[in-house]
C-alpha positions in Angstrom: 26.1 -3.9 -16.6 26.9 -0.3 -15.6 24.4 2.4 -14.7 24.5 6.2 -14.8 22.3 8.7 -13.0 21.2 11.7 -14.9 20.2 14.5 -12.5 21.9 14.4 -9.1 19.1 16.1 -7.0 16.9 14.6 -4.3 15.7 11.7 -6.3 19.0 11.1 -8.1 20.8 10.8 -4.7 18.1 8.4 -3.5 18.5 6.2 -6.5 22.3 6.2 -6.2 22.1 4.7 -2.7 20.5 1.5 -4.1 23.0 0.9 -6.9 25.9 -1.4 -6.1 29.3 0.2 -6.4 30.3 -2.5 -8.9 27.3 -1.5 -11.1 27.6 2.3 -10.8 29.5 4.2 -13.5 28.8 7.9 -13.1 26.4 10.7 -12.4 25.5 13.6 -14.7 24.3 17.1 -13.5 25.0 20.5 -15.0 24.7 22.2 -11.6 25.8 19.7 -8.9 29.6 19.8 -8.6 29.7 16.3 -7.1 28.6 14.9 -10.4 31.3 13.2 -12.5 29.9 14.7 -15.7 28.0 17.9 -16.5 26.6 16.9 -19.9 25.0 13.6 -20.8 26.7 13.6 -24.3 30.1 13.8 -22.6 29.6 10.4 -21.0 31.3 7.6 -23.1 28.4 5.5 -24.3 30.5 2.3 -24.4 31.0 2.6 -20.6 27.3 2.1 -19.4 24.2 0.1 -20.3 21.5 1.7 -18.2 20.4 5.2 -17.3 18.2 6.6 -14.6 16.6 9.9 -15.6 15.9 12.2 -12.6 15.6 15.5 -14.5 12.9 18.2 -14.9 10.0 17.2 -17.1 11.0 19.5 -20.0 14.4 17.7 -20.3 13.1 14.1 -20.3 12.0 13.7 -23.9 15.3 14.9 -25.5 17.5 12.9 -23.2 15.3 9.7 -23.5 15.6 9.9 -27.3 19.4 10.3 -27.0 19.7 7.2 -24.7 17.4 5.1 -27.0 19.5 6.1 -30.0 22.5 4.8 -28.1 20.9 1.5 -27.1 20.4 2.2 -23.3 17.8 0.8 -20.9 16.2 3.8 -19.2 14.2 4.3 -15.9 12.5 7.7 -15.8 11.3 9.4 -12.7 7.5 10.1 -13.1 5.8 11.6 -14.9 6.8 11.1 -18.5 4.9 13.9 -20.2 5.0 14.0 -24.0 3.1 16.3 -26.3 1.2 13.7 -28.4 0.0 10.2 -27.9 1.9 9.2 -31.0 5.2 10.2 -29.3 4.7 7.4 -26.7 4.0 4.9 -29.5 7.3 5.9 -31.3 9.3 5.4 -28.1 7.6 2.1 -27.4 8.2 0.9 -31.0 11.9 1.9 -30.9 12.4 0.2 -27.5 10.8 -3.1 -28.7 12.8 -3.1 -31.9 16.1 -2.7 -30.0 14.9 -5.0 -27.2 15.4 -2.2 -24.6 13.5 -1.6 -21.3 11.9 1.8 -20.8 10.2 2.2 -17.4 8.6 5.1 -15.7 9.0 4.8 -11.9 5.7 4.8 -10.1 6.7 3.2 -6.8 3.4 3.3 -5.1 2.1 0.3 -7.0 4.6 -1.8 -5.0 3.0 -0.8 -1.7 1.8 -4.0 0.1 -1.8 -2.9 0.4 -1.9 -1.6 -3.2 -0.8 -5.1 -4.3 -3.3 -6.7 -2.0 -6.2 -4.7 -3.5 -5.0 -5.7 -7.0 -5.3 -9.4 -6.0 -8.7 -8.9 -4.4 -10.1 -7.1 -7.5 -8.7 -9.9 -9.7 -10.7 -12.4 -7.8 -13.8 -10.2 -8.0 -14.4 -10.6 -4.3 -16.3 -7.4 -3.9 -18.3 -7.9 -7.1 -18.9 -5.2 -9.8 -17.0 -2.0 -9.1 -19.1 1.1 -8.7 -16.6 3.7 -7.7 -13.1 4.5 -6.5 -12.0 7.5 -4.5 -8.3 8.3 -3.7 -6.8 11.1 -1.6 -3.1 11.9 -1.4 -1.8 14.8 0.5 1.4 16.0 2.1 2.6 19.3 3.6 5.4 20.2 1.2 3.9 23.5 -0.1 6.8 25.6 1.4 9.5 23.3 0.0 7.9 23.4 -3.4 7.8 27.2 -3.2 11.5 27.3 -2.7 12.2 25.3 -5.9 12.2 27.3 -9.1 11.6 24.3 -11.3 9.1 22.6 -9.1 6.8 25.6 -8.5 5.6 25.8 -12.0 2.7 24.7 -14.2 0.5 21.8 -13.0 2.3 21.3 -9.6 0.5 18.7 -7.6 -1.3 17.3 -10.6 2.0 16.1 -12.2 3.6 15.2 -8.9 0.9 13.4 -6.8 -2.1 12.9 -9.1 0.1 11.1 -11.5 0.7 8.5 -8.8 -3.1 8.1 -8.3 -3.8 7.7 -12.0 -1.1 5.0 -12.2 -2.6 3.1 -9.2 -6.0 3.2 -11.0 -4.3 1.8 -14.2 -2.6 -0.9 -12.1 -5.9 -1.9 -10.4 -8.5 -1.5 -13.2 -6.5 -1.6 -16.4 -6.0 1.3 -18.8 -8.9 0.4 -21.1 -11.4 0.9 -18.3 -10.2 4.4 -17.5 -11.5 7.3 -19.6 -10.3 10.8 -19.7 -10.2 12.8 -16.4 -11.9 16.1 -16.0 -10.7 18.8 -13.7 -13.3 19.6 -11.1 -11.2 22.1 -9.1 -7.7 23.4 -8.8 -6.3 25.9 -6.4 -3.0 27.8 -5.7 -3.4 28.3 -2.0 0.3 28.8 -1.1 2.1 28.2 -4.4 2.5 29.7 -7.9 1.7 26.2 -9.2 -1.4 24.2 -8.4 -1.2 22.9 -4.8 -4.7 21.4 -4.5 -6.7 19.6 -7.2 -9.7 17.3 -7.7 -10.0 15.3 -11.0 -12.8 12.9 -12.0 -13.4 10.2 -14.6 -17.1 9.6 -15.1 -18.3 6.7 -17.2 -21.3 4.5 -17.4 -21.7 2.7 -14.0 -18.1 3.5 -12.9 -16.7 6.6 -11.3 -13.1 7.6 -10.2 -12.4 10.6 -8.1 -8.8 11.7 -7.3 -7.8 14.5 -4.9 -4.3 15.6 -4.2 -2.7 18.5 -2.3 0.5 20.0 -0.9 -1.5 21.6 2.0 -2.2 18.5 4.2 0.0 19.0 7.3 0.3 15.3 7.9 1.1 12.8 5.2 -2.2 11.2 4.3 -3.3 8.6 1.8 -6.8 7.1 1.7 -8.8 4.9 -0.6 -12.4 3.8 -0.8 -13.5 1.3 -3.5 -17.2 0.4 -3.5 -18.5 -2.8 -5.1 -21.7 -4.7 -5.4 -20.6 -7.3 -2.8 -18.4 -5.2 -0.5 -15.8 -2.4 -0.3 -12.1 -1.9 0.2 -10.4 0.8 2.2 -6.8 1.9 2.8 -5.6 4.4 5.5 -2.0 5.4 5.1 1.1 4.1 3.2 3.5 1.6 4.6 6.5 3.8 3.6 5.3 6.3 6.2 4.6 3.8 9.0 1.1 2.9 10.1 -1.1 1.7 7.3 -4.3 -0.3 7.3 -6.3 -2.2 4.7 -9.9 -3.1 5.4 -12.0 -5.5 3.5 -15.8 -5.2 4.2 -18.2 -7.7 2.7 -21.8 -6.9 2.3 -24.5 -8.5 4.4 -27.7 -9.1 2.5 -30.3 -7.6 2.5 -28.6 -5.1 4.9 -26.6 -5.1 8.1 -23.1 -4.5 9.5 -20.5 -5.8 7.0 -17.9 -8.4 7.8 -14.6 -6.8 8.2 -11.1 -8.1 7.9 -8.3 -5.9 9.1 -4.8 -6.4 8.0 -2.1 -4.3 9.7 1.2 -4.7 7.8 4.5 -3.2 8.6 2.8 -1.1 11.3 2.9 -3.4 14.3 5.1 -6.4 13.9 5.5 -8.2 10.6 7.7 -10.9 12.1 5.1 -11.7 14.7 2.5 -12.2 11.9 4.9 -14.6 10.3 5.2 -16.6 13.5 1.5 -16.8 13.9 1.1 -18.1 10.4 4.0 -20.6 10.4 4.6 -22.0 13.9 2.6 -24.7 15.6 1.8 -23.9 19.3 0.8 -26.6 21.8 -2.3 -25.9 23.8 -3.3 -28.2 26.8 -6.3 -28.2 29.1 -7.9 -30.9 31.2 -5.9 -33.6 29.5 -6.8 -32.5 26.0 -4.0 -31.4 23.7 -4.0 -29.4 20.4 -0.9 -28.5 18.4 -1.9 -26.0 15.7 -0.8 -22.7 14.2 -2.4 -19.7 15.9 -3.5 -18.3 12.5 -4.3 -20.3 9.4 -5.9 -19.3 6.0 -8.5 -21.6 4.7 -10.5 -20.6 1.6 -9.3 -17.0 2.0 -10.7 -16.9 5.6 -8.4 -16.5 8.6 -8.9 -19.2 11.2 -7.7 -18.6 14.7 -6.6 -21.0 17.4 -5.6 -19.2 20.5 -6.2 -19.3 24.3 -3.4 -17.6 26.1 -4.2 -19.4 29.4 -4.0 -22.8 27.8 -0.7 -22.4 26.0 1.5 -25.3 27.2 4.8 -24.5 29.0 6.2 -27.4 27.0 6.5 -25.1 24.0 10.0 -23.7 23.2 11.3 -20.6 24.9 11.1 -18.6 21.6 7.5 -19.8 21.0 6.4 -18.7 24.5 8.1 -15.4 24.0 6.2 -14.8 20.8 2.9 -15.9 22.4 3.5 -13.3 25.1 4.2 -10.8 22.5 1.0 -11.6 20.7 -1.0 -11.4 23.9 0.5 -8.0 24.6 -0.3 -6.9 21.1 -4.0 -7.7 21.2 -4.3 -6.0 24.5 -2.4 -2.8 23.7 -2.7 -2.1 19.9 -4.8 1.0 19.2 -5.8 -0.5 15.9 -7.1 -3.6 17.5 -9.1 -1.5 20.0 -10.8 0.3 17.0 -12.2 -2.9 15.7 -13.0 -4.6 19.0 -16.7 -4.8 19.7 -17.7 -4.8 23.4 -20.9 -6.6 24.4 -22.4 -6.2 27.9 -24.2 -9.3 29.1 -27.0 -9.3 31.6 -28.4 -12.2 33.5 -30.0 -14.7 31.0 -28.3 -13.3 27.9 -26.6 -15.6 25.4 -24.1 -15.0 22.6 -23.1 -17.3 19.7 -20.0 -16.9 17.5 -17.8 -18.9 15.2 -15.0 -19.9 17.6 -12.5 -20.5 14.8 -13.1 -17.1 13.2 -13.6 -14.7 16.2 -10.8 -13.9 18.6 -12.7 -13.3 21.8 -12.0 -12.6 25.5 -13.6 -11.1 28.5 -12.7 -8.4 31.0 -10.9 -9.4 34.2 -13.2 -10.0 37.2 -12.5 -10.9 40.8 -15.3 -12.8 42.5 -15.8 -11.9 46.2 -18.6 -14.5 46.9 -20.2 -17.5 45.3 -22.2 -16.8 42.2 -20.7 -13.4 41.7 -20.1 -14.5 38.1 -21.4 -17.7 36.5 -21.2 -18.6 32.8 -22.7 -21.6 31.0 -20.6 -22.6 28.0 -21.4 -25.0 25.2 -20.3 -25.6 21.6 -21.9 -26.9 18.5 -19.7 -28.8 16.0 -20.7 -28.1 12.4 -19.0 -30.6 10.1 -18.5 -30.0 6.3 -20.2 -32.5 4.1 
């Protein structure tokens, strides 16, 4: 199976890096001298099976039809804009008849947190969905301005809003999404639209999407509100720090329960260790050999006391335990969700020991009774 790349610009070069040499045939570009061909029709059709289209929007339809006619699988850089809805149907019908694959590349749906939200929504964990708000911004206005073919027409709507629409289709299904209405569009620094807000309003469900080239730090945020809780994303993993928060409603009111997952941002390998490796704890003759983190009925259970970790554990286990201890003491994201409680004489606190990772500030006693804590536990057994 050989592949050609049509359009050897920024995206075309990115795609080329991920194709094995044994599977790559040639590139096509009428301006880039490094391309092996300067016209798609000059490439011998018998020499390739697949094509990746990385060309301006106004060239996609014609080239897609040519490739379909010649029985090629095609991946198209988003968006694929055709004049009529029936045009999409014709392409779909032709591809099915010839058993070909036609795919528009919306890569954001493969982000870990985007997938996690898809699974959470599928399980209906936050109940009936009321609204979804997405924001996507970067600071590429000057770069867009320098491009003759990019700084035209819909600008950020075709470029970034199309990603947001695809994410909504991925999460909620295309049947649940009605037409979007433009609320505002601006040309702050570009000839094309560089800031836009679009909305889809329907009975008991609202989607609001905002995108811009005038956000001077890459920003992605998501807020989904439901009858039993809410979901929130801050950042994309491809940029670095990214956080998913699940908040579950407390009835009739009160602070929601919050689960914070930090993937790819701190240490994914450490998380794997916590979920897969049993760690021996010893204290006063009692022993316990369990994983530090376990998932039971979609709830994380924690088993960790740094000062009770046995020295009998392997060197690699002890190294990872130290790493985890350092993480919970130094991570800025952990600090954000840590709740400090000041106790006065006679105060008491209760918590689920298996679900709350807790600790206390260091304290050096200078005389008897400087600090005295009574501790007890209540064992609650499942019937």
